[in-house]
N, C-alpha and C positions, 0 to 999 in steps of 0.2 A: 285590429291586431297591431301591437307595437313591434317594430323591427329594430333590432340592435346589431350593428356591425362592429366587430371586435378586431383590433390589430395591435401589434406591439412594435417597439423599436428598441434597439440595444440587444444585448445578449444575456444569457444566464450563466456565463462563465464567471468564476469567482477568483481566478488567479489574476489579480490586478497588475502583476509584474509584466504580463504580456500586453504588448501594445495593441493587439486586436481586441482585447477585452474592455468593454465599456464599464464605467463606474455606475452608470444608471441603467435601469431597465424600466421602460414605460409601456403601459397598456392603456389604450383609449377605447371608449365605447361611444358610438355614434347612434343615437336613438331617433327614430322618426315614426310617424304613422303612415307615411306614404313615401316609398323610395323613388318614385318616378322623377320628382324634381332633382334629386341627387343624380340620377342617371343623366338627366338633361345637362346639368352643370359639367359632368365629366365629358360627355359627348361634345360639348361646346369647346372644350380645351383642344380637342383633336382638329377642330376646324381651322385652328391657327398653325397646324403642322403641314409640311410638305408631304407628298406621297412617300418619299424615302423615310422621313421621320415617323410617319404612321406605321410603315412596314417594319421598321427597326424595333418598334415598341410592341409588336404583335397584338395590337388592340388593347394594350394595358398601360396605365400610368404607374410608375414606381417612384415615390418622392425622392429617394436617395440618389436616383439616376437622372432626375430632372434638374433643369437650371432654376435659379431663384425666381425668375419671372414666371415660369410655368406654375410652380408651386404657389406663388402669390396669387395668380389668377384663379387657381382652383379654390384656395382658401377664401378669397373674397367672394367667390360665387356661393360657397357653402354658407358664409356668414350671414347672408340675407335670407336663408331658408328657415323654415320652421323645424329646427332640429335641436337636440339637446346633446351636450358633450360632457362626459365624465372621464377624468384622467387620474390614474394612480401611478405613482413613480416609486421605485425602489432604489435607495442608495445603498449599494453593496458594502460600503465601508462601515455601515451601521449594523451589519449582520454578525452576530456573535454566537449563533446557535448552529446545530448540525443541519438546519433546513437547507443550507447551500448544497447538501448532498442529495436533496430531494427536489431536483429542478422541475420535474414535471408536476409534482404535487404543488410546488410553489406557484407555478403558472395557473394551475387549476384554482387554487385558493384566491389568487388575485382576481380572476374572472368572476368567481362566485361573490366576492366582495362588491365588485362593480354591479352585478345584477341585484344584489341586496340593496345597494344604494339607489339604484333606479326605482325600485319599489318604495323604499323609505322616503325618497324625495318626491314621490308621486309623479315621476316622469312616466312611469308605466301605470295606467289605470288598473286598479285591482280587479276589475270585472272583465278584463280583456286578456287573451292569451299573448304570450311573448315569444317571438321568434328570434333566437340568438344565432347569428351567423358569424362564425369565427374563421379568420384566415388560417389556412392549413399550414401548420408548423412542422408536422411530422409525416413521414411516409409510412410509419408503422401503424397498421390497422389496430393493433392492440392498444397502443398509446392513445390513438384517436377515440377508441371505444371507452377507454378509461376516463377520458375527458368528458365524453357524453354522459357516462354513468355517474361521474362525480357531480356534474351540474344537475342532472335529473334527480339524484338522490337528495341533494340539498334543496332542490325546488320543492320537494314534498314537505320539507321543514320550514320553508319560506312562506310568510304570510303574503300571498300575492297570486299572480296568474300562473297558469300552467306554462312551462317553458319547452319549446321545441328547439333542439340544438342541431345546427347544421355546420359541418366543417367543409370548406371549399377553397380552391385556389382563387386568388384575387381576380384572375381573368374571368371568373364566373359571374361575379357581382361587381358592378361599378361602385356600389356602396362600400365594398371592401377596399377599393382603391382610394376612396375618399377617407376612410378610416386610417389607411396607411399614411396618408399625407398628414392627418391630424396627429397621429402618434409620433411621426417624424418631427412635426413642428415642436411638440413639447420636449422631445429628445434634444433638439437644438437648444432649447431653453436651459435644460438641466445640464446636459453633457458639455455644451460649448458656450454657455452663457449668452446665447443669442435669442432673446424673447420676441424678436420681430414677428415671426410667423405665428406663434402662439397668441400674441396680442391681437391678431386679426380676428380671432374667434372669441374674444373676451365676452361678447354679449350672448354667446351660445353655450358657454361653459357653466354648468349648474353646480359642479363640484370638481375641485382639484386637490388631491391629497397625497400624502406619503404613506408608506406602509412599513411597519417594523422600525419606527423611529425616524 
């Protein structure tokens, strides 16, 4: 079974006059056949923390709250693993259609494209099931079910494996914490013009693309 961890950085607000609204929205997929090496890399990061630092994180890493050294250590650890990374970024200044009013559908569509590309690039063997684990974005059970239904429906039309969709908080899977750091890295590249962190993963990135222009 191929396991794919999904996370995003930025927001889906489209009022760019607000300082809290990002220009870019990034979704990253971290694919692997075995998640245990990823777990070990994340656990190793915690060995460098004091007891107070560990307690303050509640057992979870979050890239936007970590210092540069911690994120670099995590990314360098991931870069030597047998993983594949696909990244899609959205530049909101290039959106000229009403899709900005369908934010949940937009996110679902981006994830579906990522899964399509994983199959198309043969990252996911066509004869194996795929477990997609997405970081929980919504507290609404209806929106979460809509996400599962959307991906499952498109899976029936996709030439490839059966997809099992799981939505979970990052604390549940260390792979989600790794995906969070990856999406954050590419967000730094696009939003802030800082490619340092994304470049650490260059050998693991099988595709990096924009959507809607």
